[in-house]
Phi, psi and omega in degrees: 000136176236132176235132185216132168235118190233133167231124182222128181242141178236122176288159175290149179236184181301322179234031175206147184275164176289153180213141179227129173256125179221098188217151174228135177213157176220126185240130168256184173310140186119178183262119177248130180254135177255107193255140174169166182289165174303135182083014179276342181108012189295307183294332177300318175302313179300312182294326175294315178298317183286346182092004180278340170234134183267122182291165175284320180218165171124190175210138181230120175243138173236108184050050175067005172267128181279123179264325175210139173214108186298314183294326182267001177059044176254129175207096183291134177299151180311316184298338177260006185273346181060042179248121169281137181224129174252109185275163184303319187262011180074325180051039173281142181288117184300328181277352177259154172284174176304313181299318177300321175299316182285322183291331181295327180275003182255022182303333185278353174278133178309141187304325178291333181260351193287313178309312182297320181289324181293317180299318179294323175294315176300323178290315184305323180251020167062043171232016176302326186284346177236019184300335177279353185269154175281164183301324185283355180259003186236170184281167178297328178282332178287325173294317181296316178297324177294319184292317175297316178301316181294327178290332184265348187294332178272012176064059184287157174269353180209139178242118174256136180227128183251104183046065184291338186260006178302126177087353183268139180279174189303312175300323179286332174303311186294325182291320183292316178299328176297315179298320176291325173291327179295317178300313178305313182292320191271329182253339173061040181248161171291137182232125176242122186247125172274129180206156166240028187246116184292323176302322178298322178296323176287318190294327188244316195287140169263336179220148182227128179244122185257124191237143175212125179052046177072010182231143176280116183252348179196151172208162179147185172297141186307322183288325178287321180296319182285320179281345185222069178301141180290344183186178183293335183289320180291312184304319184289329183294320180293329176067025185239005185247151158280129179238112182242130181281116183233164172249134180274118180266324185222139171229118182234093183295326177301323180261001183052042184227167170219164175230130190238138178265112178242108183058239179262006184251152177248134179240132176271130179232177174288170171290136179247102180306139171084001177256166181228156176300134188096342181298140175261119183226171178258124173273129189238123181210138181281140180303325178289352178272338181288145172254131185232152180204161181288150182292135183200096173081206191288146179288141171264183181302134177066027179249143175231148178266136183218164172254136182284130179258317178202161174239128179247123177288133179236166182300318184253352183201189175240129178266121186253123183254123188246166165305153183082018180059038180248141174225148175219159181244136180223157175300151182297324184291325177294317181293323181299328180293334186228026184299339180267359172289141170248339178258122184230163178239136176248135178243134179262109174295126180307316185294344182263002184264143172209158182242150185237000000 
């Protein structure tokens, strides 16, 4: 278990703006993903926990051991914190073999046991057959596993990973995720992973912390956070929703409906508790929930007419981008039958609508 309250401020400089990190978190055993845009403070959190950066204020505890306490002037050196850290660039010593890199981190293990422990770690992460090579002589995935083996050899109580899948191709990503799940199952320690990849959040995370401008703005299981963003700021971070500024024209709790004004169109939605007639809100809907078809005659309920601007191929579907900042995803077979059409109709299903 790790509990941390961290405050760190950076003053504005001649070519940099001010930045303030103010966050509180609590992590149990399992994988937690720290999600947010570049510059949100994700790596800074890892560095503060590991001891490479000293917070201005706060307290960091790992299994009730105090690593940092600003008020009590306690700041344990990084080498004594028992935090394994996997850096973005792996940070392997280029002049050492893979075995040498792992052995370097095993200095605390008695000499008679060290060789066996290092060998076991190399075998555990499937790099024993290349243990004599230097980092530049092995693949990115092998360097990644060596970095993780080095972080784990000292028996850490916490594992920190800064964008571990960055630069890895799809098969190596899958391999990395398998390794991290293995660590979670075998070692039972908290694992904090920095990422800005939503697929990675689903692939790894049991808990998701969303960070922006040095603040925690939402947390919870990845599926719940992504399907129910706490506000427009979070929804924009994900970049996967249609976000439409609409006005609530009607609210009818008895019939469990609402009516929303979007431009010249009126859309029927569910009743939104806590909202009022006349409110200007953001309508949030996933592209995959919209129904689209070529324009043909009169508009039906909850339908709007749009122009197709572009079609973007995706592995499993086609993303159609329309006028009015609208996008939908359709099966490739459906699009192929109508790919020459420019006039389309979008239908908003009532059950897929929510407001922020």
